[in-house]
PQR file with spaces between the fields and no chain letter, atoms N, CA, C, O and H, PARSE charges and radii, in Angstrom:
ATOM       1  N    UNK     1       1.176   -0.802    0.037 -0.4000 1.5000
ATOM       2  CA   UNK     1      -0.147    0.162    0.205 -0.0000 2.0000
ATOM       3  C    UNK     1       0.869    1.077    0.006  0.5500 1.7000
ATOM       4  O    UNK     1       2.004    0.945    0.462 -0.5500 1.4000
ATOM       5  N    UNK     2       0.430    2.125   -0.756 -0.4000 1.5000
ATOM       6  CA   UNK     2       1.631    3.152   -1.232 -0.0000 2.0000
ATOM       7  C    UNK     2       1.099    4.414    0.100  0.5500 1.7000
ATOM       8  O    UNK     2      -0.058    4.652    0.448 -0.5500 1.4000
ATOM       9  H    UNK     2      -0.493    2.232   -1.127  0.4000 1.0000
ATOM      10  N    UNK     3       2.428    5.068    0.645 -0.4000 1.5000
ATOM      11  CA   UNK     3       2.391    5.891    1.684 -0.0000 2.0000
ATOM      12  C    UNK     3       1.504    7.115    1.364  0.5500 1.7000
ATOM      13  O    UNK     3       1.706    7.500    0.213 -0.5500 1.4000
ATOM      14  H    UNK     3       3.368    4.874    0.362  0.4000 1.0000
ATOM      15  N    UNK     4       0.768    7.699    1.899 -0.4000 1.5000
ATOM      16  CA   UNK     4      -0.028    8.842    1.906 -0.0000 2.0000
ATOM      17  C    UNK     4       1.134    9.937    1.956  0.5500 1.7000
ATOM      18  O    UNK     4       2.059    9.877    2.766 -0.5500 1.4000
ATOM      19  H    UNK     4       0.604    7.386    2.835  0.4000 1.0000
ATOM      20  N    UNK     5       0.972   11.033    0.916 -0.4000 1.5000
ATOM      21  CA   UNK     5       1.857   12.403    1.415 -0.0000 2.0000
ATOM      22  C    UNK     5       0.928   13.379    0.972  0.5500 1.7000
ATOM      23  O    UNK     5       0.344   13.475   -0.108 -0.5500 1.4000
ATOM      24  H    UNK     5       0.221   11.082    0.258  0.4000 1.0000
ATOM      25  N    UNK     6       0.878   14.347    2.366 -0.4000 1.5000
ATOM      26  CA   UNK     6       0.055   15.128    2.578 -0.0000 2.0000
ATOM      27  C    UNK     6       0.743   16.435    2.114  0.5500 1.7000
ATOM      28  O    UNK     6       1.896   16.834    2.281 -0.5500 1.4000
ATOM      29  H    UNK     6       1.352   14.269    3.243  0.4000 1.0000
ATOM      30  N    UNK     7      -0.476   17.055    1.389 -0.4000 1.5000
ATOM      31  CA   UNK     7       0.148   18.434    0.673 -0.0000 2.0000
ATOM      32  C    UNK     7       0.315   19.553    1.643  0.5500 1.7000
ATOM      33  O    UNK     7      -0.121   19.420    2.787 -0.5500 1.4000
ATOM      34  H    UNK     7      -1.412   16.731    1.253  0.4000 1.0000
ATOM      35  N    UNK     8       0.854   20.532    1.308 -0.4000 1.5000
ATOM      36  CA   UNK     8       1.510   21.449    1.909 -0.0000 2.0000
ATOM      37  C    UNK     8       0.240   22.639    2.559  0.5500 1.7000
ATOM      38  O    UNK     8       0.536   23.535    3.350 -0.5500 1.4000
ATOM      39  H    UNK     8       1.209   20.640    0.379  0.4000 1.0000
ATOM      40  N    UNK     9      -0.828   22.458    2.157 -0.4000 1.5000
ATOM      41  CA   UNK     9      -1.874   23.303    2.712 -0.0000 2.0000
ATOM      42  C    UNK     9      -2.016   22.323    3.611  0.5500 1.7000
ATOM      43  O    UNK     9      -1.695   22.746    4.721 -0.5500 1.4000
ATOM      44  H    UNK     9      -1.068   21.730    1.514  0.4000 1.0000
ATOM      45  N    UNK    10      -2.438   20.922    3.636 -0.4000 1.5000
ATOM      46  CA   UNK    10      -3.246   19.778    4.627 -0.0000 2.0000
ATOM      47  C    UNK    10      -1.807   20.190    6.056  0.5500 1.7000
ATOM      48  O    UNK    10      -1.940   20.396    7.262 -0.5500 1.4000
ATOM      49  H    UNK    10      -2.699   20.579    2.734  0.4000 1.0000
ATOM      50  N    UNK    11      -0.968   20.170    5.464 -0.4000 1.5000
ATOM      51  CA   UNK    11       0.202   20.199    6.811 -0.0000 2.0000
ATOM      52  C    UNK    11      -0.025   21.371    7.635  0.5500 1.7000
ATOM      53  O    UNK    11       0.210   21.327    8.843 -0.5500 1.4000
ATOM      54  H    UNK    11      -0.860   20.002    4.484  0.4000 1.0000
ATOM      55  N    UNK    12      -0.587   22.703    6.912 -0.4000 1.5000
ATOM      56  CA   UNK    12      -0.461   24.177    7.534 -0.0000 2.0000
ATOM      57  C    UNK    12      -1.637   23.819    8.066  0.5500 1.7000
ATOM      58  O    UNK    12      -1.769   24.396    9.146 -0.5500 1.4000
ATOM      59  H    UNK    12      -0.778   22.739    5.931  0.4000 1.0000
ATOM      60  N    UNK    13      -2.958   22.834    7.698 -0.4000 1.5000
ATOM      61  CA   UNK    13      -4.005   22.675    8.254 -0.0000 2.0000
ATOM      62  C    UNK    13      -3.789   22.063    9.744  0.5500 1.7000
ATOM      63  O    UNK    13      -4.338   22.439   10.779 -0.5500 1.4000
ATOM      64  H    UNK    13      -2.851   22.365    6.821  0.4000 1.0000
ATOM      65  N    UNK    14      -2.984   21.174    9.602 -0.4000 1.5000
ATOM      66  CA   UNK    14      -2.705   20.176   10.865 -0.0000 2.0000
ATOM      67  C    UNK    14      -2.063   20.858   12.022  0.5500 1.7000
ATOM      68  O    UNK    14      -2.278   20.735   13.228 -0.5500 1.4000
ATOM      69  H    UNK    14      -2.537   20.868    8.761  0.4000 1.0000
ATOM      70  N    UNK    15      -0.865   21.928   11.087 -0.4000 1.5000
ATOM      71  CA   UNK    15       0.081   22.667   12.602 -0.0000 2.0000
ATOM      72  C    UNK    15      -1.266   23.660   13.214  0.5500 1.7000
ATOM      73  O    UNK    15      -1.448   23.736   14.429 -0.5500 1.4000
ATOM      74  H    UNK    15      -0.691   22.028   10.107  0.4000 1.0000
ATOM      75  N    UNK    16      -2.143   24.374   12.252 -0.4000 1.5000
ATOM      76  CA   UNK    16      -3.038   25.151   12.864 -0.0000 2.0000
ATOM      77  C    UNK    16      -3.919   24.647   13.786  0.5500 1.7000
ATOM      78  O    UNK    16      -4.329   25.359   14.702 -0.5500 1.4000
ATOM      79  H    UNK    16      -1.995   24.312   11.265  0.4000 1.0000
ATOM      80  N    UNK    17      -4.328   23.278   13.629 -0.4000 1.5000
ATOM      81  CA   UNK    17      -5.391   22.432   14.506 -0.0000 2.0000
ATOM      82  C    UNK    17      -4.524   22.128   15.778  0.5500 1.7000
ATOM      83  O    UNK    17      -4.956   22.361   16.908 -0.5500 1.4000
ATOM      84  H    UNK    17      -3.995   22.699   12.884  0.4000 1.0000
ATOM      85  N    UNK    18      -3.405   21.651   15.567 -0.4000 1.5000
ATOM      86  CA   UNK    18      -2.501   21.281   16.749 -0.0000 2.0000
ATOM      87  C    UNK    18      -2.301   22.471   17.480  0.5500 1.7000
ATOM      88  O    UNK    18      -2.706   22.260   18.623 -0.5500 1.4000
ATOM      89  H    UNK    18      -3.054   21.462   14.650  0.4000 1.0000
ATOM      90  N    UNK    19      -1.952   23.401   17.389 -0.4000 1.5000
ATOM      91  CA   UNK    19      -1.381   24.733   17.924 -0.0000 2.0000
ATOM      92  C    UNK    19      -2.898   25.054   19.019  0.5500 1.7000
ATOM      93  O    UNK    19      -2.709   25.218   20.224 -0.5500 1.4000
ATOM      94  H    UNK    19      -1.624   23.572   16.460  0.4000 1.0000
ATOM      95  N    UNK    20      -3.831   25.091   18.642 -0.4000 1.5000
ATOM      96  CA   UNK    20      -5.002   25.325   18.987 -0.0000 2.0000
ATOM      97  C    UNK    20      -5.549   24.399   20.149  0.5500 1.7000
ATOM      98  O    UNK    20      -6.456   24.652   20.943 -0.5500 1.4000
ATOM      99  H    UNK    20      -3.984   24.957   17.663  0.4000 1.0000
ATOM     100  N    UNK    21      -4.786   23.290   20.050 -0.4000 1.5000
ATOM     101  CA   UNK    21      -5.405   21.866   20.890 -0.0000 2.0000
ATOM     102  C    UNK    21      -4.987   22.189   22.462  0.5500 1.7000
ATOM     103  O    UNK    21      -4.003   22.771   22.917 -0.5500 1.4000
ATOM     104  H    UNK    21      -4.049   23.085   19.405  0.4000 1.0000
ATOM     105  N    UNK    22      -5.889   21.708   22.970 -0.4000 1.5000
ATOM     106  CA   UNK    22      -5.638   21.977   24.453 -0.0000 2.0000
ATOM     107  C    UNK    22      -4.672   21.129   25.225  0.5500 1.7000
ATOM     108  O    UNK    22      -3.969   21.425   26.191 -0.5500 1.4000
ATOM     109  H    UNK    22      -6.689   21.235   22.600  0.4000 1.0000
ATOM     110  N    UNK    23      -4.833   19.768   24.430 -0.4000 1.5000
ATOM     111  CA   UNK    23      -3.995   18.607   24.900 -0.0000 2.0000
ATOM     112  C    UNK    23      -2.074   19.134   24.582  0.5500 1.7000
ATOM     113  O    UNK    23      -1.084   18.907   25.276 -0.5500 1.4000
ATOM     114  H    UNK    23      -5.404   19.528   23.645  0.4000 1.0000
ATOM     115  N    UNK    24      -2.212   19.883   23.251 -0.4000 1.5000
ATOM     116  CA   UNK    24      -0.656   20.304   22.833 -0.0000 2.0000
ATOM     117  C    UNK    24      -0.278   21.268   23.856  0.5500 1.7000
ATOM     118  O    UNK    24       0.908   21.459   24.126 -0.5500 1.4000
ATOM     119  H    UNK    24      -3.017   20.067   22.686  0.4000 1.0000
ATOM     120  N    UNK    25      -1.363   21.977   24.526 -0.4000 1.5000
ATOM     121  CA   UNK    25      -0.977   23.253   25.590 -0.0000 2.0000
ATOM     122  C    UNK    25      -0.688   22.425   26.814  0.5500 1.7000
ATOM     123  O    UNK    25       0.275   22.733   27.517 -0.5500 1.4000
ATOM     124  H    UNK    25      -2.326   21.822   24.307  0.4000 1.0000
ATOM     125  N    UNK    26      -1.214   21.713   27.026 -0.4000 1.5000
ATOM     126  CA   UNK    26      -0.951   20.352   28.097 -0.0000 2.0000
ATOM     127  C    UNK    26       0.284   20.170   28.420  0.5500 1.7000
ATOM     128  O    UNK    26       1.054   20.559   29.298 -0.5500 1.4000
ATOM     129  H    UNK    26      -1.996   21.463   26.455  0.4000 1.0000
ATOM     130  N    UNK    27       0.309   19.339   27.310 -0.4000 1.5000
ATOM     131  CA   UNK    27       2.104   19.018   27.214 -0.0000 2.0000
ATOM     132  C    UNK    27       2.931   19.629   27.235  0.5500 1.7000
ATOM     133  O    UNK    27       3.999   19.074   27.494 -0.5500 1.4000
ATOM     134  H    UNK    27      -0.316   19.023   26.597  0.4000 1.0000
ATOM     135  N    UNK    28       2.934   21.121   26.978 -0.4000 1.5000
ATOM     136  CA   UNK    28       4.139   21.800   26.451 -0.0000 2.0000
ATOM     137  C    UNK    28       4.183   22.369   27.816  0.5500 1.7000
ATOM     138  O    UNK    28       5.297   22.401   28.340 -0.5500 1.4000
ATOM     139  H    UNK    28       2.066   21.572   26.769  0.4000 1.0000
ATOM     140  N    UNK    29       3.024   22.894   28.590 -0.4000 1.5000
ATOM     141  CA   UNK    29       3.226   23.313   29.844 -0.0000 2.0000
ATOM     142  C    UNK    29       4.086   22.340   30.909  0.5500 1.7000
ATOM     143  O    UNK    29       5.021   22.674   31.638 -0.5500 1.4000
ATOM     144  H    UNK    29       2.119   22.868   28.165  0.4000 1.0000
ATOM     145  N    UNK    30       3.492   21.102   30.762 -0.4000 1.5000
ATOM     146  CA   UNK    30       4.569   20.076   31.754 -0.0000 2.0000
ATOM     147  C    UNK    30       5.697   19.939   31.235  0.5500 1.7000
ATOM     148  O    UNK    30       6.544   19.800   32.118 -0.5500 1.4000
ATOM     149  H    UNK    30       2.732   20.831   30.170  0.4000 1.0000
ATOM     150  N    UNK    31       6.200   19.905   30.025 -0.4000 1.5000
ATOM     151  CA   UNK    31       7.366   19.833   29.700 -0.0000 2.0000
ATOM     152  C    UNK    31       8.262   21.046   30.168  0.5500 1.7000
ATOM     153  O    UNK    31       9.404   20.809   30.562 -0.5500 1.4000
ATOM     154  H    UNK    31       5.512   20.018   29.308  0.4000 1.0000
ATOM     155  N    UNK    32       7.651   22.687   30.128 -0.4000 1.5000
ATOM     156  CA   UNK    32       8.223   23.460   30.565 -0.0000 2.0000
ATOM     157  C    UNK    32       8.680   23.299   32.386  0.5500 1.7000
ATOM     158  O    UNK    32       9.643   23.549   33.111 -0.5500 1.4000
ATOM     159  H    UNK    32       6.724   22.880   29.807  0.4000 1.0000
ATOM     160  N    UNK    33       7.317   22.732   32.489 -0.4000 1.5000
ATOM     161  CA   UNK    33       7.861   22.655   34.428 -0.0000 2.0000
ATOM     162  C    UNK    33       8.922   21.464   34.259  0.5500 1.7000
ATOM     163  O    UNK    33      10.013   21.843   34.685 -0.5500 1.4000
ATOM     164  H    UNK    33       6.535   22.529   31.900  0.4000 1.0000
ATOM     165  N    UNK    34       8.953   20.376   33.859 -0.4000 1.5000
ATOM     166  CA   UNK    34      10.117   19.647   33.845 -0.0000 2.0000
ATOM     167  C    UNK    34      11.230   20.369   33.708  0.5500 1.7000
ATOM     168  O    UNK    34      11.808   20.714   34.738 -0.5500 1.4000
ATOM     169  H    UNK    34       8.067   20.069   33.512  0.4000 1.0000
ATOM     170  N    UNK    35      11.704   20.704   32.566 -0.4000 1.5000
ATOM     171  CA   UNK    35      12.800   21.243   32.412 -0.0000 2.0000
ATOM     172  C    UNK    35      13.057   22.213   33.140  0.5500 1.7000
ATOM     173  O    UNK    35      14.141   21.890   33.624 -0.5500 1.4000
ATOM     174  H    UNK    35      11.234   20.423   31.729  0.4000 1.0000
ATOM     175  N    UNK    36      12.728   23.429   33.649 -0.4000 1.5000
ATOM     176  CA   UNK    36      12.700   23.986   34.637 -0.0000 2.0000
ATOM     177  C    UNK    36      13.316   23.760   35.955  0.5500 1.7000
ATOM     178  O    UNK    36      14.237   24.409   36.451 -0.5500 1.4000
ATOM     179  H    UNK    36      11.847   23.692   33.256  0.4000 1.0000
ATOM     180  N    UNK    37      12.559   22.552   36.558 -0.4000 1.5000
ATOM     181  CA   UNK    37      12.798   21.672   37.650 -0.0000 2.0000
ATOM     182  C    UNK    37      14.526   21.293   37.555  0.5500 1.7000
ATOM     183  O    UNK    37      15.377   21.520   38.415 -0.5500 1.4000
ATOM     184  H    UNK    37      11.811   22.025   36.155  0.4000 1.0000
ATOM     185  N    UNK    38      14.705   20.638   36.194 -0.4000 1.5000
ATOM     186  CA   UNK    38      15.938   20.056   35.683 -0.0000 2.0000
ATOM     187  C    UNK    38      17.177   21.283   35.902  0.5500 1.7000
ATOM     188  O    UNK    38      18.221   21.073   36.519 -0.5500 1.4000
ATOM     189  H    UNK    38      14.014   20.454   35.496  0.4000 1.0000
ATOM     190  N    UNK    39      16.822   22.529   35.285 -0.4000 1.5000
ATOM     191  CA   UNK    39      17.743   23.483   35.351 -0.0000 2.0000
ATOM     192  C    UNK    39      18.104   23.943   36.719  0.5500 1.7000
ATOM     193  O    UNK    39      19.222   24.085   37.214 -0.5500 1.4000
ATOM     194  H    UNK    39      15.974   22.700   34.784  0.4000 1.0000
ATOM     195  N    UNK    40      16.830   24.160   37.268 -0.4000 1.5000
ATOM     196  CA   UNK    40      17.221   24.391   38.935 -0.0000 2.0000
ATOM     197  C    UNK    40      17.913   23.377   39.574  0.5500 1.7000
ATOM     198  O    UNK    40      18.789   23.923   40.244 -0.5500 1.4000
ATOM     199  H    UNK    40      15.921   24.044   36.866  0.4000 1.0000
ATOM     200  N    UNK    41      17.961   22.188   39.703 -0.4000 1.5000
ATOM     201  CA   UNK    41      18.458   20.880   40.142 -0.0000 2.0000
ATOM     202  C    UNK    41      20.077   21.226   39.550  0.5500 1.7000
ATOM     203  O    UNK    41      21.038   21.123   40.312 -0.5500 1.4000
ATOM     204  H    UNK    41      17.249   21.744   39.158  0.4000 1.0000
ATOM     205  N    UNK    42      20.236   21.629   38.156 -0.4000 1.5000
ATOM     206  CA   UNK    42      21.691   21.971   37.894 -0.0000 2.0000
ATOM     207  C    UNK    42      22.297   22.971   38.388  0.5500 1.7000
ATOM     208  O    UNK    42      23.514   22.826   38.506 -0.5500 1.4000
ATOM     209  H    UNK    42      19.455   21.712   37.536  0.4000 1.0000
ATOM     210  N    UNK    43      21.793   24.082   38.767 -0.4000 1.5000
ATOM     211  CA   UNK    43      22.146   25.238   39.315 -0.0000 2.0000
ATOM     212  C    UNK    43      22.351   25.014   40.995  0.5500 1.7000
ATOM     213  O    UNK    43      23.175   25.690   41.610 -0.5500 1.4000
ATOM     214  H    UNK    43      20.805   24.199   38.671  0.4000 1.0000
ATOM     215  N    UNK    44      21.584   24.081   41.599 -0.4000 1.5000
ATOM     216  CA   UNK    44      21.689   23.667   42.941 -0.0000 2.0000
ATOM     217  C    UNK    44      23.372   22.960   43.305  0.5500 1.7000
ATOM     218  O    UNK    44      24.201   23.229   44.175 -0.5500 1.4000
ATOM     219  H    UNK    44      20.915   23.531   41.099  0.4000 1.0000
ATOM     220  N    UNK    45      23.343   21.704   41.881 -0.4000 1.5000
ATOM     221  CA   UNK    45      24.484   21.516   41.811 -0.0000 2.0000
ATOM     222  C    UNK    45      25.941   22.258   41.785  0.5500 1.7000
ATOM     223  O    UNK    45      26.992   22.043   42.388 -0.5500 1.4000
ATOM     224  H    UNK    45      22.669   21.485   41.175  0.4000 1.0000
ATOM     225  N    UNK    46      25.582   23.110   40.934 -0.4000 1.5000
ATOM     226  CA   UNK    46      27.060   23.925   40.655 -0.0000 2.0000
ATOM     227  C    UNK    46      26.915   24.704   41.868  0.5500 1.7000
ATOM     228  O    UNK    46      27.957   25.359   41.907 -0.5500 1.4000
ATOM     229  H    UNK    46      24.728   23.285   40.444  0.4000 1.0000
ATOM     230  N    UNK    47      26.315   24.965   42.739 -0.4000 1.5000
ATOM     231  CA   UNK    47      26.040   25.732   43.884 -0.0000 2.0000
ATOM     232  C    UNK    47      27.113   24.805   45.183  0.5500 1.7000
ATOM     233  O    UNK    47      27.877   25.298   46.013 -0.5500 1.4000
ATOM     234  H    UNK    47      25.468   24.434   42.708  0.4000 1.0000
ATOM     235  N    UNK    48      26.845   23.618   44.974 -0.4000 1.5000
ATOM     236  CA   UNK    48      27.290   23.070   45.967 -0.0000 2.0000
ATOM     237  C    UNK    48      28.484   22.686   45.683  0.5500 1.7000
ATOM     238  O    UNK    48      29.258   22.621   46.638 -0.5500 1.4000
ATOM     239  H    UNK    48      26.225   23.217   44.300  0.4000 1.0000
ATOM     240  N    UNK    49      29.032   22.298   44.243 -0.4000 1.5000
ATOM     241  CA   UNK    49      30.288   22.198   43.701 -0.0000 2.0000
ATOM     242  C    UNK    49      31.260   23.674   44.203  0.5500 1.7000
ATOM     243  O    UNK    49      32.481   23.627   44.348 -0.5500 1.4000
ATOM     244  H    UNK    49      28.404   22.351   43.467  0.4000 1.0000
ATOM     245  N    UNK    50      30.566   24.718   44.381 -0.4000 1.5000
ATOM     246  CA   UNK    50      31.280   25.958   44.524 -0.0000 2.0000
ATOM     247  C    UNK    50      31.494   26.090   45.822  0.5500 1.7000
ATOM     248  O    UNK    50      32.606   26.496   46.160 -0.5500 1.4000
ATOM     249  H    UNK    50      29.573   24.756   44.264  0.4000 1.0000
ATOM     250  N    UNK    51      30.437   25.766   46.913 -0.4000 1.5000
ATOM     251  CA   UNK    51      30.663   25.413   48.089 -0.0000 2.0000
ATOM     252  C    UNK    51      31.307   24.611   48.700  0.5500 1.7000
ATOM     253  O    UNK    51      31.685   24.736   49.865 -0.5500 1.4000
ATOM     254  H    UNK    51      29.533   25.437   46.639  0.4000 1.0000
ATOM     255  N    UNK    52      31.547   23.469   47.792 -0.4000 1.5000
ATOM     256  CA   UNK    52      32.964   22.596   48.291 -0.0000 2.0000
ATOM     257  C    UNK    52      34.566   23.262   48.237  0.5500 1.7000
ATOM     258  O    UNK    52      35.494   23.182   49.043 -0.5500 1.4000
ATOM     259  H    UNK    52      31.240   23.368   46.846  0.4000 1.0000
ATOM     260  N    UNK    53      34.456   23.867   47.072 -0.4000 1.5000
ATOM     261  CA   UNK    53      35.341   24.838   46.900 -0.0000 2.0000
ATOM     262  C    UNK    53      35.753   25.616   47.770  0.5500 1.7000
ATOM     263  O    UNK    53      36.778   25.403   48.417 -0.5500 1.4000
ATOM     264  H    UNK    53      33.703   23.932   46.418  0.4000 1.0000
ATOM     265  N    UNK    54      35.052   26.577   47.901 -0.4000 1.5000
ATOM     266  CA   UNK    54      35.259   27.505   49.289 -0.0000 2.0000
ATOM     267  C    UNK    54      35.220   27.064   50.558  0.5500 1.7000
ATOM     268  O    UNK    54      35.606   27.861   51.414 -0.5500 1.4000
ATOM     269  H    UNK    54      34.219   26.751   47.375  0.4000 1.0000
ATOM     270  N    UNK    55      34.765   25.737   50.987 -0.4000 1.5000
ATOM     271  CA   UNK    55      35.361   25.028   52.120 -0.0000 2.0000
ATOM     272  C    UNK    55      36.628   24.740   52.183  0.5500 1.7000
ATOM     273  O    UNK    55      37.429   25.061   53.061 -0.5500 1.4000
ATOM     274  H    UNK    55      34.452   25.090   50.291  0.4000 1.0000
ATOM     275  N    UNK    56      36.801   24.112   51.212 -0.4000 1.5000
ATOM     276  CA   UNK    56      38.545   23.812   50.886 -0.0000 2.0000
ATOM     277  C    UNK    56      39.427   24.852   50.748  0.5500 1.7000
ATOM     278  O    UNK    56      40.604   24.693   50.424 -0.5500 1.4000
ATOM     279  H    UNK    56      36.150   23.851   50.499  0.4000 1.0000
ATOM     280  N    UNK    57      39.031   25.668   50.927 -0.4000 1.5000
ATOM     281  CA   UNK    57      39.723   27.006   50.973 -0.0000 2.0000
ATOM     282  C    UNK    57      39.471   27.607   52.517  0.5500 1.7000
ATOM     283  O    UNK    57      40.170   28.515   52.967 -0.5500 1.4000
ATOM     284  H    UNK    57      38.075   25.797   51.190  0.4000 1.0000
ATOM     285  N    UNK    58      38.637   27.129   53.091 -0.4000 1.5000
ATOM     286  CA   UNK    58      38.717   27.467   54.654 -0.0000 2.0000
ATOM     287  C    UNK    58      37.604   28.627   54.562  0.5500 1.7000
ATOM     288  O    UNK    58      37.377   29.078   55.684 -0.5500 1.4000
ATOM     289  H    UNK    58      38.069   26.392   52.725  0.4000 1.0000
ATOM     290  N    UNK    59      36.884   29.208   53.600 -0.4000 1.5000
ATOM     291  CA   UNK    59      36.126   30.025   53.823 -0.0000 2.0000
ATOM     292  C    UNK    59      34.476   29.417   54.359  0.5500 1.7000
ATOM     293  O    UNK    59      33.754   28.528   53.907 -0.5500 1.4000
ATOM     294  H    UNK    59      37.068   28.842   52.688  0.4000 1.0000
ATOM     295  N    UNK    60      34.350   30.193   55.305 -0.4000 1.5000
ATOM     296  CA   UNK    60      33.083   29.877   56.361 -0.0000 2.0000
ATOM     297  C    UNK    60      32.040   30.952   55.953  0.5500 1.7000
ATOM     298  O    UNK    60      32.334   31.937   55.276 -0.5500 1.4000
ATOM     299  H    UNK    60      34.936   30.916   55.673  0.4000 1.0000
ATOM     300  N    UNK    61      30.693   30.657   56.459 -0.4000 1.5000
ATOM     301  CA   UNK    61      29.733   31.536   56.732 -0.0000 2.0000
ATOM     302  C    UNK    61      30.194   32.883   57.277  0.5500 1.7000
ATOM     303  O    UNK    61      30.368   33.953   56.694 -0.5500 1.4000
ATOM     304  H    UNK    61      30.454   29.856   57.008  0.4000 1.0000
ATOM     305  N    UNK    62      30.357   32.512   58.652 -0.4000 1.5000
ATOM     306  CA   UNK    62      31.279   33.988   59.244 -0.0000 2.0000
ATOM     307  C    UNK    62      31.879   34.904   58.764  0.5500 1.7000
ATOM     308  O    UNK    62      31.610   36.106   58.758 -0.5500 1.4000
ATOM     309  H    UNK    62      30.216   31.643   59.126  0.4000 1.0000
ATOM     310  N    UNK    63      33.132   34.076   58.138 -0.4000 1.5000
ATOM     311  CA   UNK    63      34.189   35.031   57.206 -0.0000 2.0000
ATOM     312  C    UNK    63      33.145   35.678   56.424  0.5500 1.7000
ATOM     313  O    UNK    63      32.741   36.815   56.667 -0.5500 1.4000
ATOM     314  H    UNK    63      33.351   33.100   58.143  0.4000 1.0000
ATOM     315  N    UNK    64      32.686   34.892   55.422 -0.4000 1.5000
ATOM     316  CA   UNK    64      31.366   36.008   54.268 -0.0000 2.0000
ATOM     317  C    UNK    64      30.790   36.910   54.940  0.5500 1.7000
ATOM     318  O    UNK    64      30.769   38.076   54.546 -0.5500 1.4000
ATOM     319  H    UNK    64      33.014   33.968   55.225  0.4000 1.0000
ATOM     320  N    UNK    65      30.257   36.537   56.010 -0.4000 1.5000
ATOM     321  CA   UNK    65      29.428   37.736   56.638 -0.0000 2.0000
ATOM     322  C    UNK    65      29.999   38.781   57.563  0.5500 1.7000
ATOM     323  O    UNK    65      29.371   39.782   57.907 -0.5500 1.4000
ATOM     324  H    UNK    65      30.275   35.589   56.330  0.4000 1.0000
ATOM     325  N    UNK    66      31.462   38.434   58.019 -0.4000 1.5000
ATOM     326  CA   UNK    66      32.619   39.418   58.319 -0.0000 2.0000
ATOM     327  C    UNK    66      33.023   40.532   57.057  0.5500 1.7000
ATOM     328  O    UNK    66      33.149   41.752   57.159 -0.5500 1.4000
ATOM     329  H    UNK    66      31.972   37.621   57.739  0.4000 1.0000
ATOM     330  N    UNK    67      33.176   39.677   55.847 -0.4000 1.5000
ATOM     331  CA   UNK    67      33.786   40.303   54.430 -0.0000 2.0000
ATOM     332  C    UNK    67      32.462   41.312   54.022  0.5500 1.7000
ATOM     333  O    UNK    67      32.692   42.452   53.620 -0.5500 1.4000
ATOM     334  H    UNK    67      33.073   38.685   55.764  0.4000 1.0000
ATOM     335  N    UNK    68      31.452   40.948   54.119 -0.4000 1.5000
ATOM     336  CA   UNK    68      30.307   41.487   53.728 -0.0000 2.0000
ATOM     337  C    UNK    68      29.749   42.517   54.554  0.5500 1.7000
ATOM     338  O    UNK    68      28.919   43.301   54.094 -0.5500 1.4000
ATOM     339  H    UNK    68      31.265   40.021   54.446  0.4000 1.0000
ATOM     340  N    UNK    69      30.294   42.591   56.182 -0.4000 1.5000
ATOM     341  CA   UNK    69      30.002   43.472   56.794 -0.0000 2.0000
ATOM     342  C    UNK    69      31.130   44.915   56.727  0.5500 1.7000
ATOM     343  O    UNK    69      30.932   46.064   57.124 -0.5500 1.4000
ATOM     344  H    UNK    69      30.968   41.954   56.556  0.4000 1.0000
ATOM     345  N    UNK    70      32.251   44.351   56.112 -0.4000 1.5000
ATOM     346  CA   UNK    70      33.622   44.919   56.383 -0.0000 2.0000
ATOM     347  C    UNK    70      33.093   46.018   54.779  0.5500 1.7000
ATOM     348  O    UNK    70      33.244   47.240   54.762 -0.5500 1.4000
ATOM     349  H    UNK    70      32.411   43.418   55.790  0.4000 1.0000
ATOM     350  N    UNK    71      32.629   45.392   53.865 -0.4000 1.5000
ATOM     351  CA   UNK    71      32.313   46.029   52.648 -0.0000 2.0000
ATOM     352  C    UNK    71      31.267   47.160   53.029  0.5500 1.7000
ATOM     353  O    UNK    71      31.201   48.177   52.338 -0.5500 1.4000
ATOM     354  H    UNK    71      32.507   44.400   53.879  0.4000 1.0000
ATOM     355  N    UNK    72      30.813   47.058   53.644 -0.4000 1.5000
ATOM     356  CA   UNK    72      29.400   47.776   53.765 -0.0000 2.0000
ATOM     357  C    UNK    72      30.028   49.337   54.281  0.5500 1.7000
ATOM     358  O    UNK    72      29.737   50.418   53.768 -0.5500 1.4000
ATOM     359  H    UNK    72      30.866   46.232   54.206  0.4000 1.0000
ATOM     360  N    UNK    73      31.132   49.066   55.647 -0.4000 1.5000
ATOM     361  CA   UNK    73      31.579   50.154   56.275 -0.0000 2.0000
ATOM     362  C    UNK    73      32.909   50.563   55.239  0.5500 1.7000
ATOM     363  O    UNK    73      33.512   51.608   55.484 -0.5500 1.4000
ATOM     364  H    UNK    73      31.368   48.188   56.064  0.4000 1.0000
ATOM     365  N    UNK    74      33.234   49.916   54.365 -0.4000 1.5000
ATOM     366  CA   UNK    74      34.075   50.967   53.579 -0.0000 2.0000
ATOM     367  C    UNK    74      33.273   51.515   52.369  0.5500 1.7000
ATOM     368  O    UNK    74      33.826   52.376   51.685 -0.5500 1.4000
ATOM     369  H    UNK    74      32.745   49.067   54.166  0.4000 1.0000
ATOM     370  N    UNK    75      32.137   51.138   52.068 -0.4000 1.5000
ATOM     371  CA   UNK    75      31.103   52.006   50.799 -0.0000 2.0000
ATOM     372  C    UNK    75      30.960   53.133   52.080  0.5500 1.7000
ATOM     373  O    UNK    75      31.641   54.148   51.937 -0.5500 1.4000
ATOM     374  H    UNK    75      31.688   50.439   52.624  0.4000 1.0000
ATOM     375  N    UNK    76      30.421   53.070   52.883 -0.4000 1.5000
ATOM     376  CA   UNK    76      30.037   54.294   53.903 -0.0000 2.0000
ATOM     377  C    UNK    76      31.198   55.379   53.791  0.5500 1.7000
ATOM     378  O    UNK    76      30.776   56.517   53.583 -0.5500 1.4000
ATOM     379  H    UNK    76      29.867   52.245   52.999  0.4000 1.0000
ATOM     380  N    UNK    77      32.472   55.256   53.882 -0.4000 1.5000
ATOM     381  CA   UNK    77      33.439   56.048   54.101 -0.0000 2.0000
ATOM     382  C    UNK    77      33.619   57.151   52.827  0.5500 1.7000
ATOM     383  O    UNK    77      34.510   58.000   52.866 -0.5500 1.4000
ATOM     384  H    UNK    77      32.815   54.332   54.052  0.4000 1.0000
């Protein structure tokens, strides 16, 4: 049985129909949420890696806070 080929017009009609479909919109929204969560996970992994490096260099939360406080005093001068 020969394969049916769609005309350019039929392709454009199908695209228009699919773009208006609430099912397509639902799937796209789910995909955006899933990708956003993955991106958030990658960002957190990057922060964890940077935190390990800072910890290895001896940087602590307290030293960062004192550095921050020192910068504020310097800016006020």
